[in-house]
N, C-alpha and C positions, 0 to 999 in steps of 0.2 A: 134721444136714446135710439129711436128707430133708425135714424140716419147712420149712427155708428154701427149698429148691427148690420145694416145694409152694406156699408163699405167693407166691414170685416168679411161678410159672406162673399161679396164680389171678389175681394182680394184672395180669399181662400180658394174659390173656384178657379180664379185666374192662375194662381200658382200651381194648383193640381194639374190643370190642363196644359200649361206651358211646360212643366217638368215632365209630365207623362208623354207629351208629344216629342220633346227632345230625347227622352229615354228611348222612344220608339225609333228615332233616327239612328241611335247607336246600334240597335238591333239590325236595322236595314243595312247599315254599312259594315256589318260583321264585327263590330266592336263589342266589348263586354259592357252591358248596360250598367248604369250606376245604381239602378233600383231593380231588384229581381223581377223578372217578367213571369207571368203565368204560362205554363206550357199549354194549358187548355186554350188560353187566349191566342197564343201563337199558332195553334193548330187551326184556328178559324181563319187565319190570314195565310192561306195556302199560296195565294198569288200576291206578289210584292206590291202591285199597283194599289191594291185595296189598303194595305198597311200604310203606304205612302200617302194616299188620299186622306185617310182618317187622321194620321199623325200631323199632316200639314194643317188640316182643319183645327185640330186641337191646339197647335202652336198659335195659329192666327187668332182663334177665339180666346185663348188664354191671354195673349198680348192685348187684345181689345178689352178684355175684362180688367186687366191691370191698369190700362190707361183710361178706362171709363168712357169708351166710345162705342156707339152702335149696340147698346146692351140688348134691346129687343131682337135685333137681327142675330146676335150671338146666341141668345136663348133659343131662338128658332133652329139655328144650325146644330146646337148641342143637344136638342131633344132626343133624336134617335141614338146618339152616342151615349148619353146618360142612361137611357133605358137599356141599351145593350150591355153596358158595364154592370148595371145592377142585376140584370137577369143572368149574365154570365157568372157572377159571383154568388148569386142565390142558388143556381142549379148545378153548376159545374165545379167551381173553385171557391171554396168557402174561406180561403186564407185571407182575403181582403174584403170580406163581407161588411165589416164595420165601416171601412172607408167608403164602400159603395153606398151604404145607408146614409152616411154623412153627406155624400155627394148629392143624393136624391133630396135630402132635407134642405141643403143649401140651395140647390137648383129650384126646388119648389118655393122656397122663401122669395127668391128673386123673381120667379114667375108670378107669384102672388103680388109682389110689390109693383111690378110692371104690367099688371093685368089689364089696365085701361088701354094699353097699346095693342092688345089682341082682341078687344071686343068687336071690332069691325070685321074680323075674320069669321065671326059666328053669326052674322046677320043672315036671316033666312032669305030675304029678297033684297040684296043690296041695290042701291041706286047708282047708275052710272054717272060719271061726272062729265 
């Protein structure tokens, strides 16, 4: 049962980030996005390079989640993105707060499941190899 929930959570996050990243590229190229974008979020991306960098990372991480590769690396890369999405919807734009909370819960579940991959990062005095 735990494995099924893990795969559902991984696929959910993969689809969210892949679709969100592709939607961002519609905005970058001046096309109408297929999912409405938050004006508050777009105000934060005053410079296009930042939007391009974030949406590229979202597409890559979403694809890696969907094909189940490099999950601990993907979780590391997505950490600041998930936090920023949550804080943006908590403080500025409440329209997608429920989705942001679901994102944090799903991300936290995957982070908990893969916690053994991150234990070495928290060593006080790591031994060099």
